[in-house]
Each structure stands twice: as C-alpha cells, then as structure tokens.
NUMI-924167 format. One record per residue: residue in three letters; x, y, z of N, C-alpha, C in turn. Coordinates in pm, whole numbers, padded with zeros to 5 digits, always signed. Layout:
// residues N
alaXYZXYZXYZ;...
***
This chain:
// residues 407
met+09448+11001+13965+09587+11005+14012+09592+11076+14146;thr+09664+11016+14241+09681+11077+14372+09822+11123+14387;asp+09847+11213+14484+09981+11262+14505+10076+11154+14552;gly+10026+11052+14619+10114+10950+14674+10143+10836+14581;gly+10078+10826+14469+10103+10714+14378+09999+10712+14271;lys+09970+10594+14217+09871+10587+14112+09783+10465+14132;ala+09660+10479+14095+09569+10366+14102+09591+10278+13981;glu+09526+10162+13981+09533+10076+13865+09482+10151+13743;ile+09559+10149+13637+09526+10228+13518+09452+10141+13418;met+09340+10188+13373+09265+10117+13271+09278+10194+13141;phe+09288+10119+13031+09301+10180+12900+09180+10137+12817;pro+09069+10211+12828+08949+10172+12754+08969+10186+12604;arg+08921+10087+12533+08929+10095+12387+08814+10180+12336;leu+08844+10270+12248+08745+10362+12198+08648+10293+12102;lys+08522+10331+12112+08421+10278+12020+08409+10375+11903;leu+08483+10347+11801+08485+10432+11682+08398+10373+11574;pro+08339+10456+11488+08267+10404+11373+08360+10315+11290;pro+08314+10201+11243+08403+10108+11172+08478+10173+11055;arg+08414+10269+10988+08479+10329+10870+08605+10407+10907;ile+08613+10456+11031+08734+10528+11076+08790+10460+11203;gly+08774+10329+11207+08806+10254+11327+08953+10247+11364;arg+09041+10288+11273+09185+10279+11303+09244+10410+11354;leu+09159+10508+11380+09210+10635+11435+09280+10613+11570;asp+09228+10522+11650+09288+10494+11781+09428+10434+11764;glu+09441+10342+11670+09571+10281+11642+09670+10388+11598;leu+09627+10478+11512+09714+10584+11463+09753+10679+11577;ala+09656+10714+11661+09683+10807+11772+09786+10750+11868;his+09790+10617+11883+09882+10554+11976+10016+10516+11912;asn+10040+10561+11791+10170+10544+11729+10220+10684+11692;leu+10331+10725+11750+10378+10862+11729+10426+10889+11588;trp+10408+10795+11498+10434+10817+11355+10363+10943+11307;trp+10241+10966+11361+10165+11084+11317+10239+11214+11348;ser+10327+11214+11449+10386+11340+11496+10484+11401+11398;trp+10539+11320+11307+10632+11378+11208+10583+11357+11064;his+10450+11337+11050+10391+11332+10917+10276+11432+10912;ala+10293+11534+10830+10202+11649+10830+10058+11609+10798;glu+10040+11516+10703+09904+11479+10665+09833+11407+10779;ala+09907+11337+10865+09845+11269+10979+09802+11372+11084;arg+09884+11472+11105+09844+11580+11197+09722+11654+11143;glu+09720+11675+11013+09606+11742+10952+09478+11660+10968;leu+09491+11528+10966+09375+11441+10985+09310+11465+11120;phe+09388+11467+11225+09333+11489+11359+09283+11633+11374;arg+09350+11725+11309+09305+11865+11312+09167+11876+11245;ala+09150+11806+11135+09022+11811+11063+08912+11739+11140;leu+08949+11642+11221+08849+11565+11296+08774+11655+11393;asp+08846+11737+11468+08784+11832+11560+08889+11936+11595;tyr+08888+12047+11525+08993+12147+11542+08997+12203+11683;gln+08880+12227+11741+08877+12287+11875+08944+12194+11977;leu+08909+12066+11975+08971+11971+12069+09120+11954+12040;trp+09155+11955+11913+09296+11944+11874+09377+12059+11934;arg+09322+12179+11929+09392+12296+11980+09393+12297+12134;val+09279+12272+12195+09268+12277+12341+09358+12172+12408;asn+09373+12057+12344+09452+11948+12402+09596+11948+12354;asn+09641+12062+12303+09782+12077+12264+09828+11969+12167;his+09743+11941+12067+09776+11850+11959+09803+11709+12011;asn+09723+11665+12105+09735+11530+12161+09616+11448+12111;pro+09634+11362+12010+09520+11291+11954+09459+11186+12046;val+09539+11130+12139+09484+11034+12233+09382+11102+12323;lys+09418+11217+12376+09326+11294+12461+09207+11344+12379;gln+09233+11384+12256+09127+11431+12170+09021+11323+12149;leu+09066+11200+12123+08971+11091+12098+08895+11052+12224;cys+08957+11073+12341+08888+11046+12467+08773+11145+12493;gln+08785+11263+12436+08689+11369+12467+08588+11397+12353;ile+08614+11345+12237+08531+11380+12122+08391+11320+12136;ser+08293+11389+12083+08154+11344+12095+08125+11234+11992;pro+08034+11142+12024+07995+11040+11927+07935+11101+11800;asp+07864+11213+11815+07805+11278+11698+07914+11326+11602;arg+08022+11380+11656+08130+11428+11569+08198+11312+11500;leu+08213+11201+11569+08274+11082+11506+08185+11030+11394;arg+08056+11024+11417+07965+10977+11311+07968+11071+11191;ala+07975+11200+11219+07981+11297+11108+08109+11278+11027;ala+08220+11257+11095+08347+11236+11024+08343+11110+10941;ala+08278+11005+10992+08270+10878+10921+08183+10887+10796;asn+08108+10996+10781+08024+11015+10664+08065+11137+10582;asp+08179+11194+10615+08231+11313+10546+08329+11269+10439;leu+08292+11286+10312+08373+11235+10201+08513+11296+10201;val+08522+11426+10226+08653+11492+10227+08741+11435+10337;phe+08683+11416+10456+08760+11357+10567+08802+11215+10534;leu+08714+11138+10474+08744+10998+10445+08856+10984+10340;ile+08858+11076+10245+08967+11073+10146+09101+11094+10216;leu+09105+11191+10307+09229+11217+10382+09262+11099+10473;tyr+09161+11043+10537+09182+10927+10626+09243+10810+10549;asp+09187+10779+10433+09238+10667+10353+09382+10693+10307;lys+09411+10816+10273+09546+10853+10229+09646+10834+10342;val+09610+10883+10460+09700+10873+10575+09723+10728+10614;met+09615+10650+10620+09631+10510+10663+09707+10429+10559;ala+09694+10461+10433+09772+10393+10330+09920+10423+10346;his+09953+10550+10376+10093+10588+10402+10145+10519+10527;phe+10064+10518+10632+10102+10452+10758+10131+10304+10735;asp+10045+10236+10662+10065+10093+10636+10185+10070+10547;ala+10206+10157+10448+10322+10141+10360+10452+10154+10437;asp+10457+10248+10529+10577+10263+10612+10597+10143+10705;ser+10487+10090+10757+10496+09979+10851+10540+09850+10784;leu+10503+09833+10657+10530+09708+10586+10639+09720+10482;ala+10703+09837+10477+10800+09863+10369+10912+09758+10367;cys+10941+09709+10247+11049+09611+10229+11169+09671+10155;asn+11152+09790+10101+11259+09851+10021+11320+09970+10093;thr+11333+09961+10222+11392+10069+10299+11542+10079+10274;trp+11602+10188+10321+11747+10204+10309+11820+10088+10372;ala+11779+10046+10491+11848+09936+10558+11833+09805+10482;ala+11714+09779+10430+11690+09653+10361+11766+09644+10230;thr+11779+09756+10159+11844+09754+10028+11993+09774+10034;arg+12041+09847+10134+12185+09879+10141+12261+09794+10244;his+12194+09763+10354+12261+09689+10462+12167+09583+10521;pro+12132+09483+10443+12033+09384+10491+12077+09309+10615;arg+12207+09300+10640+12252+09229+10761+12209+09298+10889;leu+12179+09429+10878+12134+09502+10996+11994+09461+11041;leu+11923+09388+10957+11784+09351+10988+11776+09226+11073;val+11887+09155+11091+11885+09026+11160+11852+09043+11308;lys+11915+09139+11373+11892+09165+11515+11879+09315+11536;pro+11805+09356+11638+11782+09499+11658+11897+09570+11726;ile+11893+09701+11722+11980+09789+11801+11905+09826+11929;ala+11973+09816+12042+11916+09860+12169+11973+09997+12202;tyr+11886+10095+12217+11926+10234+12233+11879+10285+12369;phe+11974+10313+12458+11942+10356+12594+11961+10508+12606;ser+11862+10575+12663+11871+10720+12682+11791+10761+12804;pro+11837+10859+12881+11763+10904+12999+11639+10985+12965;glu+11628+11033+12841+11510+11110+12802+11486+11097+12653;phe+11359+11113+12615+11320+11106+12474+11218+11218+12447;ala+11246+11298+12347+11152+11403+12307+11087+11361+12174;phe+10971+11302+12184+10897+11263+12065+10793+11368+12029;his+10722+11415+12131+10613+11512+12110+10572+11564+12246;thr+10511+11681+12247+10469+11741+12374+10363+11658+12448;ser+10296+11568+12377+10195+11484+12443+10259+11378+12532;leu+10391+11361+12524+10464+11268+12609+10582+11343+12671;pro+10556+11423+12776+10657+11516+12829+10758+11450+12924;ile+10846+11368+12867+10949+11299+12946+11088+11342+12898;tyr+11103+11470+12869+11229+11521+12817+11255+11661+12872;ala+11381+11702+12863+11421+11833+12912+11480+11920+12804;gly+11555+11861+12710+11623+11946+12612+11685+11868+12497;gly+11802+11914+12456+11865+11864+12334+11896+11716+12334;leu+11936+11663+12449+11964+11520+12458+11841+11438+12421;gly+11725+11480+12472+11602+11411+12442+11558+11430+12297;val+11581+11549+12244+11545+11576+12104+11625+11485+12012;leu+11755+11472+12036+11837+11384+11954+11788+11241+11967;ala+11757+11197+12089+11711+11060+12110+11580+11034+12038;gly+11488+11130+12047+11361+11114+11978+11376+11108+11827;asp+11459+11197+11774+11483+11197+11629+11554+11071+11584;phe+11641+11017+11670+11712+10893+11637+11610+10780+11617;cys+11512+10770+11705+11409+10667+11694+11324+10686+11569;lys+11288+10811+11538+11208+10838+11420+11284+10806+11292;glu+11411+10846+11289+11493+10820+11171+11514+10671+11151;ala+11537+10598+11261+11552+10453+11251+11428+10390+11187;ser+11311+10439+11225+11187+10390+11165+11182+10422+11016;asp+11218+10543+10981+11210+10585+10840+11304+10506+10750;val+11424+10472+10801+11522+10404+10714+11514+10252+10731;gly+11426+10204+10819+11407+10061+10830+11502+09989+10923;leu+11568+10061+11013+11656+09995+11111+11572+09939+11224;pro+11587+09811+11257+11515+09757+11373+11571+09814+11502;leu+11489+09885+11577+11537+09955+11696+11443+09931+11813;val+11502+09900+11927+11428+09902+12054+11501+10001+12143;ala+11427+10092+12204+11488+10193+12290+11442+10172+12433;val+11524+10217+12527+11495+10201+12670+11516+10333+12740;gly+11416+10375+12817+11426+10498+12895+11342+10488+13019;phe+11302+10602+13076+11223+10606+13199+11085+10662+13171;met+10982+10605+13235+10848+10660+13232+10832+10747+13355;tyr+10880+10871+13348+10873+10962+13463+10730+11006+13488;pro+10668+10963+13599+10527+11000+13624+10503+11149+13637;gln+10609+11225+13671+10593+11371+13680+10669+11443+13567;gly+10737+11367+13482+10809+11428+13372+10911+11531+13415;tyr+10924+11635+13336+11014+11746+13370+10930+11862+13419;phe+10989+11950+13495+10909+12057+13558+10862+12162+13457;his+10751+12225+13495+10701+12343+13425+10748+12465+13504;gln+10758+12577+13437+10805+12699+13503+10696+12806+13499;his+10689+12884+13607+10606+13003+13605+10668+13108+13695;ile+10622+13230+13681+10675+13341+13760+10578+13371+13873;ser+10631+13371+13996+10547+13396+14113+10507+13544+14119;gly+10417+13576+14212+10374+13715+14232+10487+13806+14273;glu+10592+13747+14331+10709+13826+14372+10813+13835+14262;gly+10784+13775+14146+10876+13784+14034+10982+13676+14027;trp+10967+13570+14108+11065+13462+14109+11019+13348+14019;gln+11116+13286+13951+11086+13169+13871+11066+13049+13964;glu+10956+12977+13945+10925+12861+14029+10901+12737+13943;glu+10935+12622+14001+10915+12495+13933+10786+12431+13980;val+10715+12372+13887+10589+12304+13919+10592+12166+13851;tyr+10565+12063+13929+10556+11927+13876+10411+11880+13879;asp+10367+11821+13771+10232+11767+13763+10240+11617+13733;tyr+10156+11539+13799+10148+11397+13765+10085+11384+13627;leu+10142+11294+13548+10093+11270+13414+09976+11170+13421;asp+09877+11194+13338+09765+11100+13326+09797+11006+13212;phe+09834+10884+13245+09880+10791+13142+09771+10755+13042;thr+09643+10768+13082+09536+10735+12989+09525+10838+12877;asp+09587+10954+12894+09584+11058+12792+09711+11056+12706;met+09793+10953+12718+09922+10953+12651+09934+10832+12559;pro+10019+10841+12457+10032+10731+12360+10120+10618+12412;ile+10082+10559+12526+10159+10451+12586+10065+10336+12620;ser+10124+10220+12641+10045+10104+12683+10132+10014+12770;pro+10073+09942+12866+10151+09851+12948+10199+09732+12864;val+10307+09671+12909+10364+09555+12837+10329+09429+12917;phe+10276+09331+12847+10237+09205+12910+10319+09090+12854;ser+10340+08989+12936+10413+08869+12894+10319+08777+12820;ala+10373+08666+12769+10293+08572+12693+10180+08511+12774;asp+10198+08500+12907+10093+08443+12990+09993+08547+13040;gly+10006+08671+12994+09911+08774+13028+09946+08859+13147;gly+10055+08828+13215+10098+08909+13329+10184+09024+13286;lys+10194+09125+13373+10279+09238+13342+10426+09199+13348;val+10506+09254+13258+10649+09226+13258+10715+09308+13367;val+10777+09239+13462+10844+09305+13576+10977+09237+13598;thr+11079+09313+13626+11209+09257+13664+11251+09315+13799;gln+11350+09253+13861+11399+09299+13991+11547+09330+13985;ile+11587+09429+14062+11728+09459+14079+11752+09487+14227;gln+11877+09471+14267+11914+09494+14406+11967+09636+14420;leu+11911+09710+14515+11959+09842+14549+12001+09840+14695;glu+12129+09835+14717+12182+09824+14852+12125+09700+14918;asp+12042+09715+15023+11992+09601+15097+11845+09571+15066;arg+11794+09620+14955+11654+09598+14922+11639+09560+14775;thr+11529+09492+14746+11499+09452+14610+11395+09545+14550;leu+11424+09595+14433+11336+09690+14364+11272+09622+14244;ser+11141+09639+14228+11071+09585+14112+11056+09695+14007;val+11074+09658+13881+11069+09755+13771+10972+09703+13666;ala+10869+09780+13639+10772+09746+13534+10808+09823+13406;val+10731+09801+13301+10767+09862+13173+10642+09899+13094;trp+10652+10014+13025+10549+10063+12933+10607+10062+12792;gln+10518+10066+12695+10561+10063+12555+10507+10184+12481;val+10593+10240+12397+10556+10349+12307+10594+10306+12166;arg+10500+10324+12074+10529+10295+11933+10568+10426+11864;val+10683+10424+11798+10733+10540+11726+10759+10495+11583;gly+10653+10493+11502+10665+10432+11370+10692+10283+11388;cys+10800+10234+11329+10838+10094+11342+10931+10070+11460;ser+10972+10175+11529+11056+10163+11647+10969+10142+11771;thr+11023+10064+11865+10953+10041+11990+11037+10095+12105;val+10974+10173+12191+11042+10232+12305+10984+10173+12433;tyr+11071+10123+12519+11029+10067+12647+11067+10163+12759;leu+10970+10203+12838+10992+10300+12945+10976+10233+13081;leu+11080+10240+13163+11083+10174+13292+11006+10254+13396;asp+10944+10183+13488+10857+10247+13588+10872+10174+13722;thr+10908+10249+13827+10917+10190+13962+10795+10226+14048;asn+10704+10303+13993+10586+10345+14068+10478+10237+14064;ile+10511+10121+14125+10419+10008+14126+10403+09956+14268;asp+10296+09879+14291+10259+09840+14426+10366+09759+14499;glu+10448+09685+14423+10548+09599+14487+10656+09678+14560;asn+10670+09806+14531+10779+09886+14587+10733+09971+14706;ala+10829+10001+14794+10803+10091+14905+10781+10232+14852;ala+10723+10318+14937+10686+10453+14892+10803+10531+14833;arg+10919+10526+14898+11034+10601+14847+11076+10548+14710;asp+11074+10417+14693+11117+10359+14567+11016+10384+14456;arg+10891+10406+14493+10791+10440+14393+10811+10584+14344;glu+10869+10666+14427+10882+10809+14395+11015+10844+14327;phe+11119+10762+14345+11250+10812+14301+11263+10822+14150;ser+11177+10752+14076+11180+10766+13930+11076+10866+13880;ala+11017+10944+13971+10908+11033+13932+10954+11147+13842;arg+11077+11196+13863+11121+11317+13795+11250+11296+13718;leu+11260+11368+13610+11379+11366+13525+11487+11456+13585;tyr+11611+11404+13593+11728+11480+13638+11711+11537+13779;val+11694+11448+13875+11687+11493+14013+11823+11544+14058;ala+11824+11637+14153+11949+11697+14199+12021+11612+14303;asp+11947+11533+14379+12005+11452+14485+12093+11342+14427;ser+12221+11338+14465+12317+11244+14407+12278+11099+14431;glu+12230+11070+14550+12196+10931+14581+12077+10884+14500;met+11976+10968+14490+11860+10932+14408+11900+10920+14262;arg+11994+11003+14221+12038+10999+14081+12112+10870+14048;ile+12200+10826+14136+12271+10701+14108+12173+10583+14109;glu+12071+10591+14194+11969+10486+14194+11894+10485+14061;gln+11859+10603+14011+11793+10611+13881+11879+10548+13772;glu+12007+10579+13774+12095+10532+13667+12123+10383+13678;ile+12122+10328+13800+12131+10184+13817+12008+10116+13758;val+11890+10172+13786+11767+10115+13732+11766+10125+13581;leu+11802+10239+13526+11801+10257+13382+11899+10162+13312;gly+12023+10154+13363+12123+10072+13299+12107+09923+13326;ile+12111+09885+13453+12103+09744+13488+11961+09691+13469;gly+11861+09767+13518+11723+09726+13500+11683+09722+13354;gly+11735+09817+13275+11703+09819+13132+11750+09694+13061;val+11871+09649+13091+11922+09525+13030+11833+09408+13069;arg+11794+09402+13195+11714+09289+13243+11574+09289+13182;ile+11518+09408+13157+11390+09414+13087+11406+09364+12945;ile+11511+09405+12878+11537+09357+12741+11544+09204+12739;arg+11613+09146+12836+11623+09000+12845+11487+08939+12873;ala+11411+09001+12965+11279+08946+12999+11184+08946+12881;leu+11204+09040+12789+11121+09049+12669+11168+08955+12559;gly+11279+08885+12582+11331+08792+12483+11398+08858+12365;ile+11446+08980+12382+11512+09055+12275+11663+09032+12282;asp+11725+09007+12168+11869+08981+12161+11934+09084+12068;pro+11971+09200+12120+12027+09306+12033+12163+09270+11975;ala+12189+09321+11856+12322+09308+11796+12414+09419+11843;ile+12357+09538+11862+12433+09656+11905+12362+09720+12022;trp+12442+09769+12118+12389+09841+12235+12446+09982+12231;his+12358+10080+12227+12398+10220+12212+12363+10297+12338;ala+12461+10355+12402+12440+10437+12522+12440+10583+12482;asn+12324+10648+12493+12311+10789+12460+12336+10870+12586;glu+12457+10921+12600+12508+10991+12715+12537+10894+12830;ala+12622+10940+12922+12679+10851+13023+12582+10811+13133;his+12466+10875+13140+12367+10835+13241+12329+10687+13227;thr+12351+10631+13109+12308+10493+13082+12423+10392+13091;ala+12540+10435+13138+12661+10352+13126+12658+10224+13209;phe+12576+10217+13312+12569+10091+13389+12514+09978+13304;met+12449+10011+13194+12406+09910+13099+12524+09826+13050;ile+12638+09890+13032+12756+09820+12983+12809+09723+13089;leu+12812+09768+13214+12859+09682+13322+12770+09559+13339;glu+12640+09576+13325+12549+09462+13341+12574+09357+13235;arg+12605+09397+13115+12633+09300+13009+12767+09230+13034;val+12864+09302+13090+12989+09236+13129+12960+09135+13239;arg+12877+09170+13335+12843+09077+13443+12778+08950+13387;glu+12692+08965+13287+12630+08847+13226+12735+08754+13166;glu+12832+08813+13098+12940+08734+13036+13021+08660+13142;val+13056+08732+13248+13133+08670+13357+13054+08558+13424;ala+12924+08580+13443+12839+08477+13503+12836+08352+13417;gly+12859+08367+13288+12861+08251+13198+12995+08181+13191;gly+13091+08227+13272+13220+08160+13279+13333+08231+13207;thr+13306+08348+13151+13408+08424+13079+13492+08506+13178;ser+13620+08521+13151+13703+08607+13235+13662+08752+13218;phe+13693+08837+13315+13654+08976+13305+13713+09043+13182;ser+13841+09022+13156+13905+09088+13041+13842+09045+12909;glu+13810+08917+12896+13746+08869+12774+13603+08920+12765;ala+13535+08927+12880+13399+08980+12881+13396+09125+12835;val+13491+09205+12883+13500+09345+12839+13523+09353+12689;arg+13614+09269+12639+13643+09272+12496+13517+09241+12415;arg+13441+09142+12455+13320+09105+12381+13215+09216+12387;val+13196+09271+12505+13096+09376+12521+13136+09502+12445;gln+13263+09536+12448+13311+09654+12374+13276+09645+12227;gln+13288+09527+12170+13268+09511+12026+13125+09543+11982;thr+13032+09541+12074+12892+09566+12038+12835+09689+12110;thr+12924+09778+12156+12880+09895+12232+12917+10025+12164;val+12821+10115+12152+12840+10250+12097+12805+10349+12208;phe+12885+10454+12219+12859+10557+12320+12860+10694+12254;thr+12753+10772+12278+12744+10910+12231+12757+11003+12350;thr+12857+11090+12348+12876+11188+12454+12816+11321+12411;his+12755+11392+12504+12688+11518+12474+12751+11637+12544;ser+12774+11625+12675+12817+11741+12754+12954+11790+12712;pro+12969+11918+12674+13097+11971+12628+13185+12025+12739;val+13138+12019+12865+13213+12073+12978+13230+11963+13080;leu+13353+11939+13123+13381+11832+13216+13301+11845+13345;ala+13279+11967+13390+13210+11990+13517+13064+11946+13513;thr+13007+11933+13392+12867+11895+13382+12848+11744+13367;gln+12957+11669+13362+12946+11525+13348+12893+11462+13477;asp+12827+11349+13463+12778+11276+13581+12895+11212+13655;val+12920+11259+13776+13029+11207+13859+12971+11180+13998;phe+12997+11061+14051+12944+11022+14181+13056+11008+14284;pro+13030+11046+14409+13128+11025+14516+13156+10875+14533;ile+13281+10843+14565+13320+10704+14582+13232+10635+14687;arg+13194+10707+14791+13114+10645+14898+12980+10591+14845;leu+12921+10661+14746+12795+10613+14690+12817+10491+14602;val+12926+10492+14526+12957+10376+14442+12982+10255+14530;glu+13056+10274+14637+13081+10163+14731+12951+10112+14792;lys+12863+10203+14825+12737+10167+14891+12652+10078+14802;tyr+12647+10110+14673+12556+10040+14583+12622+09927+14503;phe+12756+09925+14499+12823+09826+14415+12919+09734+14490;his+12916+09738+14625+13012+09657+14699+12994+09508+14675;gly+12873+09465+14640+12851+09325+14605+12862+09302+14454;tyr+12843+09407+14378+12842+09392+14232+12980+09367+14177;trp+13083+09435+14231+13215+09416+14174+13266+09273+14197;glu+13216+09207+14300+13252+09067+14321+13196+08980+14210;ser+13076+09014+14162+13015+08936+14053+13089+08956+13923;leu+13172+09060+13914+13257+09083+13796+13395+09020+13813;gly+13420+08969+13932+13552+08912+13960+13658+09019+13984;leu+13615+09137+14032+13707+09249+14051+13720+09283+14198;ser+13835+09342+14232+13852+09401+14363+13788+09540+14364;arg+13773+09596+14482+13720+09731+14495+13801+09827+14412;glu+13935+09820+14424+14023+09916+14357+14010+09904+14205;asp+14008+09783+14153+13999+09765+14009+13864+09810+13955;phe+13758+09789+14032+13627+09836+13989+13623+09987+13982;leu+13672+10053+14085+13668+10200+14088+13752+10261+13977;lys+13858+10193+13936+13942+10245+13828+13866+10259+13696;leu+13761+10181+13680+13683+10188+13557+13620+10325+13535;gly+13594+10398+13645+13530+10528+13632+13616+10644+13675;gln+13746+10623+13689+13834+10732+13733+13913+10787+13615;tyr+13959+10910+13628+14028+10978+13521+14125+11080+13582;asp+14216+11130+13502+14311+11230+13549+14236+11351+13601;gly+14273+11395+13719+14206+11511+13777+14102+11478+13880;ser+14058+11351+13885+13958+11314+13984+14020+11288+14120;gly+14151+11266+14122+14219+11240+14248+14174+11113+14316;gly+14112+11024+14240+14065+10898+14296+13944+10912+14387;glu+13884+11032+14392+13773+11056+14484+13638+11060+14415;ala+13633+11035+14286+13509+11044+14213+13502+10934+14108;phe+13381+10895+14075+13356+10792+13973+13280+10856+13859;ser+13343+10864+13743+13285+10932+13629+13213+10833+13538;met+13084+10860+13514+13008+10775+13424+13057+10786+13281;ala+13102+10905+13242+13154+10924+13107+13284+10846+13087;ala+13374+10850+13188+13498+10774+13178+13469+10625+13166;leu+13371+10577+13242+13331+10436+13234+13285+10402+13092;ala+13195+10484+13038+13139+10457+12905+13247+10464+12797;leu+13333+10564+12807+13437+10579+12705+13534+10460+12707;arg+13564+10408+12825+13655+10294+12834+13589+10165+12782;met+13460+10153+12800+13392+10025+12776+13323+10017+12640;ala+13332+10122+12560+13270+10122+12427+13377+10109+12320;asn+13341+10048+12210+13432+10036+12097+13416+10152+12000;gln+13295+10204+11988+13268+10319+11903+13222+10433+11992;arg+13286+10550+11977+13253+10666+12059+13235+10785+11966;asn+13130+10861+11989+13109+10977+11902+13052+11095+11980;ala+13085+11212+11932+13026+11337+11981+12905+11369+11892;val+12848+11488+11908+12726+11520+11833+12750+11620+11720;ser+12873+11663+11702+12908+11751+11591+13060+11751+11576;gln+13111+11805+11466+13255+11811+11447+13320+11899+11552;leu+13260+12015+11581+13316+12105+11682+13314+12038+11820;his+13202+11975+11850+13194+11906+11979+13293+11790+11986;gly+13317+11725+11874+13416+11619+11871+13554+11667+11910;arg+13593+11783+11860+13724+11840+11896+13729+11871+12046;thr+13619+11926+12099+13614+11955+12243+13621+11828+12325;ala+13549+11724+12284+13549+11599+12359+13686+11532+12357;arg+13754+11539+12244+13889+11480+12237+13985+11553+12328;lys+13967+11684+12342+14052+11762+12433+14022+11727+12578;ile+13893+11720+12612+13853+11690+12750+13904+11554+12795;trp+13894+11455+12706+13921+11317+12746+14055+11265+12697;his+14144+11355+12658+14276+11313+12613+14349+11230+12718;gly+14322+11261+12847+14389+11191+12954+14361+11042+12960;leu+14249+10997+12899+14221+10853+12895+14307+10782+12793;trp+14362+10856+12699+14452+10800+12597+14578+10885+12592;pro+14659+10884+12697+14774+10975+12706+14883+10948+12604;asn+14882+10831+12544+14991+10793+12452+14959+10825+12306;val+14848+10893+12280+14816+10933+12143+14801+11083+12137;lys+14815+11138+12018+14794+11282+12001+14646+11315+12025;glu+14624+11441+12065+14488+11480+12096+14393+11458+11979;glu+14438+11490+11858+14351+11472+11742+14325+11325+11708;glu+14401+11235+11771+14383+11092+11746+14305+11021+11856;val+14259+11096+11956+14174+11037+12060+14050+10977+11991;pro+14016+10851+12020+13913+10781+11943+13769+10822+11978;ile+13740+10949+11958+13602+11001+11969+13572+11071+11839;ser+13484+11017+11760+13457+11074+11627+13358+11188+11634;
***
C-alpha cells in the first residue's frame, strides 16, 4: 500500500490441510465474531497469533506456519471443536425454521436493503466510529440470526476512522493508517462475465466510478463502496478514504456516492429489495435516486414519492438538531442543479424537500429530507423518540407533539 493509492490487490487462497480446509471460509465470514465457540477455535489454533493480531483470523491464517496447521489437523481435541463449529455454521447458513421463515414467510421473497455510513462488526474491519456503526453491525447480525434476507450498503474507507495518541507535549493527535485489505474479511465483487462490478455517477462536471467489496456477516451480505480505483482522478480516489470528514463539500460528495451510487450498485447486482432502510440521514440521497428512477419510467413526481415512501424506513440517531447533517444551499445547487430537472422539479421545489422551520431557507437538512420521504420513521429508544418528536414537530405543525409520526 502506498500513500497515494493502492496497487492491484491479490487475495491468495490459503493452502490448508484438507481436514481443516474450511477455516479460510469461516475466517472470511464474520459469523465467527458473535459465536464464542468459533472464536475459541481460532484461539486454540494459535493463541499467540490470535492475540498479536487482535483477534483477526484472516491475518492469523496468513501468518500461521504450515507445521502448526498440520499439527492442528491431527489434534483430536482441536478437530472435535472444529467439527462442532462448522456444523453450527452450516446449520445457521441452511436453517429453514428461522423466526422469519416460521412467523413471516412473506419477508423471504425479497431482501431488505439497509444503507448506513458505518458498520461496526469487529475490530478487524475498522470502518466505524461509534454507536451508529454498532447499531448497524448488530442489525446485520440479528437479521442473519432470525433469517431476514438482508443486503447492506456502506463505504469501504481505505483509512477507516482515526486512531488517537498523546503527543510529547500532551496534546491529543489523530493518526490515519491505510488498511491492508488482504488482512481483512472482505472480497471484491465480480459480475457474471468475470469483470469487477463498477457503476458511475455524475459529480458536478465529472464522472465518478464506484467499485464494490463484499463482506459476509452470517447470512447477511454487506456491500462496501470504493472510489479508490484507477478510473478516478487522485482527488476522487481520496475523498472516500476517511469516515466523517469535516469538509462540507467532501462530505456531500461522500453522501451522494453512498446514496445514489449505492442504489446503482444494488441495481447493477440485480438485487430487487422489498424495503429500503436508511440508517441515519447521511444515506438520504438513496431515497431521491429511487424517486428519480420512478420519474424516469414515466411516473409523476408526486406518485413517485408516494410509491417510494411506501417502501422506505428511516432511523434517526442524533438527538440534537445542531448535530444533524445540514448543507449550504450553494453546495446543493452545485451538485444537484441537473438532478432536480430529472425529477421534474424546479430549484425552489427541490430545495423545499430539505428545508425546515428555523433554517431560514439557507440550509438543506438531510434529516428533513429523510423524514419527509419515508413512510416509517423511528428513533433508537423511547426517550430518544420523545426528543425526536419535539425536534421535528415543525415538519408536522398540524398534529400534537406526541403524535408526530416518529416511533
């Protein structure tokens, strides 16, 4: 890995003894991260490597000696645990009597598409910052456990979130490290003809290419978008490098790629979701892109909104209005001056989608957009729900605060 980008990444297949040949498959599915016996299996394989590599089985298997692998393949105690873990793994993968299958079989027909700016699955995949990512990661794990078909969409941040240390002068400093993808439980996504899956979106006056990586989380599949590819200019390769950048322009570009690019990747993969779930307002452009698709098919804007609303869920997290994602009108105009025409809207009508009482017409709120365009809206707790209803009462001025439709 170089500071300016990344070389072509190769994912060598490990040469494991046949008797324990599925360890690589298990290491590349984060199912192991929330099953204690699976973690114990990798711990028993080589405790020193397990500890040194911060419980990362992919990295552990890349570094383990052939002698240790042969010893494990002939260790009766290890093999008993291996067989037990793989039987549990297969049972979960092939389960037909899950909660979803037995209680709500109609949910199995089409998947849920879950968009989030971050996912916290495990420390071996450091693309998260805090609670928003923890909830998103747990959502994917729980969907796997109960048998809900789920595809998730996020960003493959090459530098992840920053690490902190204290300088010699006593100041807290941020440090970003490039991630080594070969040490992580991810794999590139290829099309049926063997090529990499790539989509394009328009950013102002340039075309941006977006590639995709795959993460297996039990039975859930997570697709992570990546702009750090050869087709893009240097700046465009870098703007998706870090989670939650401070620069407003880079941030709106990230959210355009996540929302609009995420929908286009889903389409390129041939996936037809029944429900689209926006986890926090950073992903709200996903809703606009689906409205644009409907309008492009000949539907009026109002009917397109009605259809999209019926299949859209929005989860709000931030309990303080000041922490919501809000963009200056000039940036929205810069990046969407051609987009609102594809929706059949004027500039004024488009901007109204993201405005709210108190903005003075000078800001575009991603949360206001998501709340208006979703049919189901929820907070993350009962207390937070009361706070959210108070914050956003202005969007529903004709109802009592306790009746604001945020559960």
